[in-house]
C-alpha positions as a printed Julia matrix, in Angstrom:
95×3 Matrix{Float64}:
 28.63  109.97  170.01
 25.63  108.03  172.02
 25.88  104.93  169.65
 30.24  104.49  169.62
 33.01  106.23  171.37
 35.65  107.23  169.34
 39.1   108.26  169.24
 39.43  111.14  167.23
 42.59  111.79  167.54
 43.5   107.56  166.25
 41.42  108.17  163.58
 43.24  111.54  162.23
 46.58  109.31  163.19
 44.82  106.7   160.39
 44.48  109.59  157.84
 47.46  111.32  158.63
 45.84  114.53  159.99
 47.0   116.33  162.52
 43.68  117.81  163.72
 43.56  121.21  166.43
 41.4   120.66  169.39
 38.53  121.97  168.41
 37.95  120.33  165.39
 38.83  117.08  167.2
 35.41  118.26  169.1
 33.72  118.99  166.13
 34.43  115.88  164.23
 33.87  113.81  166.67
 30.44  115.3   166.83
 30.51  114.74  163.02
 31.52  110.88  163.27
 29.42  110.51  165.9
 26.25  112.06  163.75
 27.58  109.08  160.58
 27.87  106.74  162.63
 24.24  106.87  163.94
 23.0   106.98  160.4
 24.72  104.38  159.56
 22.2   102.96  162.39
 18.98  103.96  160.23
 20.54  102.22  157.9
 21.34   98.45  158.77
 17.35   98.87  160.52
 16.23   99.13  157.65
 14.11   96.14  155.15
 15.63   95.86  151.97
 14.83   92.34  151.48
 13.11   93.3   148.87
 15.37   94.99  146.84
 17.36   93.35  144.9
 21.62   94.31  145.18
 22.44   96.51  141.73
 25.84   97.93  141.18
 24.29  101.17  139.69
 21.14  103.15  141.63
 20.46  103.72  137.51
 20.84  100.66  134.61
 24.1   101.87  133.38
 24.87  100.56  129.24
 28.15  100.45  127.7
 27.84  103.48  125.41
 31.24  102.25  123.22
 30.23  102.38  119.79
 31.2    98.76  117.93
 34.63   97.59  117.84
 34.19   97.65  113.04
 37.35   97.35  110.8
 38.17  100.33  109.03
 40.17  101.67  106.1
 44.32  102.41  107.79
 46.32  105.24  106.62
 48.53  104.43  104.15
 52.1   103.48  105.43
 53.43  106.37  103.99
 51.38  108.65  105.8
 52.31  106.72  108.97
 55.53  107.65  108.45
 55.98  111.61  107.48
 57.09  112.51  111.26
 58.07  109.95  112.61
 61.57  111.72  113.88
 63.5   108.65  112.39
 62.94  105.06  110.82
 63.99  101.68  108.32
 62.72   99.07  107.27
 59.33  100.28  106.82
 59.8   101.33  111.51
 60.52  103.81  113.71
 63.23  104.07  115.58
 63.39  104.99  118.75
 66.48  105.1   120.75
 67.46  102.24  123.16
 66.16  102.84  126.81
 67.61   98.8   128.43
 70.72   99.1   129.71
């Protein structure tokens, strides 16, 4: 924790965690190591690196939205528990 002194109790409280004293010491050390690594990353020259949302190119894998044949109305309503005028009947839920 040489970069910043971390208040582990405060961070644990924010995360709604109950830590034992030995856990506080271990997590304090681990958080310090993470912050030291982040400091190393800050020192890298990334001026020539183009900003990206993903490390690898991503392509939409969804199929095209094409019009296709629909089910006949009688087939659609066949399993409806209640129907009227070619519509599903459902119980009223608004009071």
